[in-house]
N, CA, C and O of each residue as an XYZ file, in Angstrom:
260
protein
N      95.902    -60.429    -73.275
C      96.983    -59.488    -73.471
C      96.447    -58.120    -73.897
O      96.950    -57.091    -73.445
N      95.440    -58.102    -74.757
C      94.891    -56.818    -75.206
C      94.213    -56.064    -74.069
O      94.254    -54.835    -74.025
N      93.594    -56.791    -73.157
C      92.957    -56.147    -72.002
C      94.025    -55.460    -71.160
O      93.854    -54.309    -70.758
N      95.131    -56.162    -70.890
C      96.212    -55.581    -70.093
C      96.824    -54.379    -70.802
O      97.097    -53.357    -70.173
N      97.039    -54.499    -72.105
C      97.606    -53.413    -72.898
C      96.725    -52.168    -72.844
O      97.202    -51.076    -72.537
N      95.452    -52.336    -73.139
C      94.533    -51.192    -73.172
C      94.392    -50.562    -71.794
O      94.360    -49.337    -71.675
N      94.308    -51.381    -70.756
C      94.135    -50.853    -69.405
C      95.399    -50.139    -68.938
O      95.312    -49.083    -68.311
N      96.570    -50.699    -69.233
C      97.821    -50.033    -68.860
C      97.938    -48.692    -69.582
O      98.295    -47.687    -68.968
N      97.641    -48.673    -70.875
C      97.737    -47.427    -71.630
C      96.737    -46.389    -71.137
O      96.993    -45.189    -71.233
N      95.611    -46.835    -70.616
C      94.607    -45.883    -70.132
C      95.148    -45.030    -68.989
O      94.731    -43.883    -68.825
N      96.075    -45.575    -68.196
C      96.670    -44.768    -67.129
C      97.514    -43.649    -67.723
O      97.490    -42.522    -67.226
N      98.259    -43.953    -68.784
C      99.024    -42.909    -69.471
C      98.079    -41.865    -70.063
O      98.376    -40.671    -70.028
N      96.960    -42.302    -70.597
C      95.975    -41.368    -71.153
C      95.404    -40.462    -70.072
O      95.192    -39.271    -70.301
N      95.157    -41.021    -68.904
C      94.597    -40.246    -67.791
C      95.594    -39.228    -67.248
O      95.221    -38.093    -66.950
N      96.845    -39.620    -67.120
C      97.852    -38.781    -66.459
C      98.716    -37.978    -67.421
O      99.459    -37.089    -67.005
N      98.618    -38.291    -68.688
C      99.476    -37.638    -69.677
C     100.534    -38.619    -70.146
O     101.160    -39.309    -69.341
N     100.724    -38.673    -71.430
C     101.596    -39.674    -72.031
C     103.044    -39.547    -71.558
O     103.779    -40.535    -71.567
N     103.467    -38.351    -71.145
C     104.849    -38.144    -70.715
C     104.980    -37.983    -69.203
O     105.980    -37.446    -68.727
N     103.988    -38.437    -68.447
C     104.042    -38.343    -66.990
C     105.180    -39.216    -66.462
O     105.197    -40.427    -66.680
N     106.125    -38.590    -65.768
C     107.324    -39.297    -65.307
C     107.010    -40.365    -64.270
O     107.608    -41.441    -64.289
N     106.090    -40.082    -63.375
C     105.745    -41.050    -62.333
C     105.136    -42.317    -62.949
O     105.489    -43.434    -62.570
N     104.230    -42.128    -63.890
C     103.597    -43.267    -64.556
C     104.624    -44.058    -65.356
O     104.644    -45.288    -65.308
N     105.472    -43.351    -66.086
C     106.506    -44.023    -66.880
C     107.471    -44.791    -65.987
O     107.861    -45.913    -66.310
N     107.857    -44.189    -64.862
C     108.761    -44.865    -63.935
C     108.136    -46.109    -63.337
O     108.793    -47.140    -63.196
N     106.868    -46.008    -62.986
C     106.160    -47.161    -62.440
C     106.045    -48.270    -63.480
O     106.219    -49.446    -63.161
N     105.755    -47.899    -64.713
C     105.664    -48.890    -65.790
C     107.018    -49.570    -65.997
O     107.100    -50.793    -66.110
N     108.065    -48.768    -66.043
C     109.406    -49.324    -66.232
C     109.754    -50.290    -65.093
O     110.208    -51.408    -65.337
N     109.536    -49.846    -63.844
C     109.896    -50.659    -62.678
C     109.035    -51.917    -62.556
O     109.559    -53.010    -62.341
N     107.730    -51.766    -62.690
C     106.810    -52.873    -62.425
C     106.576    -53.810    -63.602
O     106.171    -54.955    -63.403
N     106.823    -53.345    -64.827
C     106.570    -54.179    -66.006
C     107.880    -54.523    -66.726
O     108.251    -55.693    -66.820
N     108.569    -53.513    -67.225
C     109.732    -53.753    -68.077
C     110.899    -54.398    -67.339
O     111.507    -55.340    -67.846
N     111.217    -53.898    -66.143
C     112.356    -54.452    -65.405
C     112.096    -55.862    -64.896
O     113.038    -56.629    -64.696
N     110.857    -56.207    -64.688
C     110.510    -57.537    -64.163
C     110.472    -58.597    -65.267
O     110.677    -59.784    -65.013
N     110.205    -58.144    -66.499
C     110.197    -59.057    -67.640
C     109.335    -60.280    -67.420
O     108.198    -60.174    -66.961
N     109.873    -61.436    -67.746
C     109.135    -62.687    -67.621
C     109.300    -63.364    -66.270
O     109.028    -64.557    -66.140
N     109.739    -62.620    -65.268
C     109.984    -63.222    -63.955
C     108.705    -63.567    -63.204
O     108.719    -64.394    -62.293
N     107.599    -62.933    -63.585
C     106.304    -63.194    -62.951
C     105.235    -63.229    -64.027
O     105.476    -62.836    -65.168
N     104.066    -63.698    -63.663
C     102.943    -63.770    -64.600
C     102.503    -62.353    -64.996
O     102.563    -61.438    -64.175
N     102.062    -62.169    -66.247
C     101.645    -60.844    -66.707
C     100.579    -60.187    -65.828
O     100.634    -58.979    -65.599
N      99.615    -60.957    -65.334
C      98.576    -60.349    -64.504
C      99.142    -59.859    -63.175
O      98.646    -58.872    -62.631
N     100.168    -60.522    -62.638
C     100.815    -60.057    -61.409
C     101.558    -58.750    -61.659
O     101.490    -57.823    -60.852
N     102.268    -58.685    -62.788
C     102.984    -57.462    -63.143
C     102.008    -56.306    -63.323
O     102.262    -55.187    -62.876
N     100.897    -56.587    -63.978
C      99.887    -55.558    -64.191
C      99.365    -55.030    -62.856
O      99.265    -53.819    -62.663
N      99.034    -55.932    -61.938
C      98.518    -55.503    -60.633
C      99.541    -54.658    -59.884
O      99.172    -53.721    -59.177
N     100.815    -54.980    -60.033
C     101.861    -54.164    -59.412
C     101.868    -52.755    -59.999
O     102.077    -51.776    -59.283
N     101.638    -52.663    -61.297
C     101.642    -51.364    -61.975
C     100.389    -50.554    -61.675
O     100.480    -49.386    -61.295
N      99.223    -51.164    -61.842
C      97.960    -50.428    -61.694
C      97.405    -50.444    -60.276
O      96.601    -49.585    -59.915
N      97.826    -51.412    -59.470
C      97.328    -51.495    -58.104
C      95.923    -52.063    -57.997
O      95.242    -51.880    -56.988
N      95.498    -52.749    -59.041
C      94.153    -53.336    -59.065
C      94.099    -54.404    -60.147
O      95.043    -54.587    -60.915
N      92.973    -55.101    -60.189
C      92.750    -56.103    -61.231
C      92.531    -55.402    -62.579
O      92.062    -54.265    -62.609
N      92.860    -56.060    -63.682
C      92.610    -55.472    -64.998
C      91.120    -55.268    -65.257
O      90.275    -56.023    -64.777
N      90.830    -54.234    -66.023
C      89.455    -53.931    -66.416
C      89.344    -54.039    -67.935
O      90.251    -53.632    -68.662
N      88.247    -54.578    -68.399
C      88.024    -54.695    -69.841
C      87.497    -53.384    -70.443
O      87.499    -53.216    -71.662
N      87.054    -52.468    -69.599
C      86.455    -51.210    -70.078
C      87.351    -50.434    -71.047
O      86.861    -50.002    -72.090
N      88.653    -50.235    -70.749
C      89.484    -49.497    -71.710
C      89.565    -50.163    -73.086
O      89.636    -49.469    -74.100
N      89.555    -51.486    -73.134
C      89.576    -52.179    -74.427
C      88.268    -51.970    -75.170
O      88.270    -51.775    -76.385
N      87.166    -52.010    -74.461
C      85.857    -51.772    -75.079
C      85.809    -50.364    -75.667
O      85.334    -50.167    -76.785
N      86.309    -49.381    -74.902
C      86.327    -47.996    -75.389
C      87.262    -47.847    -76.581
O      86.908    -47.213    -77.576
N      88.457    -48.431    -76.486
C      89.434    -48.323    -77.574
C      88.925    -48.981    -78.850
O      89.245    -48.532    -79.951
N      88.148    -50.024    -78.711
C      87.595    -50.736    -79.866
C      86.414    -50.009    -80.488
O      85.941    -50.396    -81.557
N      85.929    -48.955    -79.825
C      84.845    -48.154    -80.372
C      83.456    -48.638    -80.025
O      82.474    -48.160    -80.594
N      83.355    -49.575    -79.104
C      82.039    -50.081    -78.713
C      81.353    -49.188    -77.688
O      80.136    -49.251    -77.514
N      82.133    -48.363    -77.015
C      81.582    -47.438    -76.024
C      82.460    -46.195    -76.016
O      83.685    -46.284    -76.092
N      81.824    -45.052    -75.924
C      82.576    -43.803    -75.871
C      82.895    -43.457    -74.437
O      82.158    -43.807    -73.515
N      84.018    -42.757    -74.258
C      84.445    -42.322    -72.926
C      83.468    -41.356    -72.329
O      83.670    -40.886    -71.209
């Protein structure tokens, strides 16, 4: 769960926390779908790729951006 959280948030960090397109995609692909599908499927719909552990490693302070 932390990997998905950190990786999803990294897109907001890249595009800007108030980016409407990113927020809309998150709302549509994650929030509106709720528990209807597995979390990794929802994540792939949002990010368009498999989750990466890199954002969690960076957020934890083990590697700098």
